[in-house]
N, C-alpha and C positions, 0 to 999 in steps of 0.2 A: 357853660355857666348857668344858663337858664334852666336846662333840663336836669342837671345833676350837680347842683352846687355843693352838696355834701360829699361828692366824690371828686372835688377839685384837688389836684395834687401839685407838688412843686414842679412837675414836668409841664403842667398846664401854664403855670406862671412863667416858666422858662421860655415857653413858646412866644409869649408876649414880648419878653425882653430880647429874644433872638430876632424878633421882627422890628427891633429898635424902638419899642415903646418905652417911655420912662415910667417910673413908679407912680407918678401922679395920674398919668393916662390910664394905667392899669387899675388904679383905685377908682377912677371915674367910670370905667367900663363895668366894674363890679357893682358900683352904685346904680348905674342905669339898669342893669339886669335885675338887681334886687328890687328897685322901685317898680318896674313893670310886673315882676312876679307878685309883689304886694298888692298892687292895684287890681291885677287879674283875680287874685284870691278874694279880695274884698267884693268886687262886683259879682263874681260867680257865686260867692257865699250868700249874697243877697238875692240870688235867683235870676240874675240877668241871663236871658236866653240869647245864644249866639246864632245868628242867621248864617249858616255855613256857606250857602250859595253866595251871599253878599261878601262874606269874608274872603272866599276864594277869588271872587271877581276883583275885590279891592287889592288883594295880594298880586294878582296878575298886572293890574294897572301900575303897581309900584315895583314891578319886576322881581317880586319875592318868589314867584312860582312860575 
């Protein structure tokens, strides 16, 4: 959803429902992805520089990488 929202298809939605998510949870997941995407575009559009070393370190601490 975050990387390819314009390429989301019914099969993607079906995967949520097969995982026993309800429609409201599906909607909330879409809203969370959209909000993060919006905030990222706004901050990057204003020239925020990302410290990649810090980002990678923070991701490791949160077990994202």
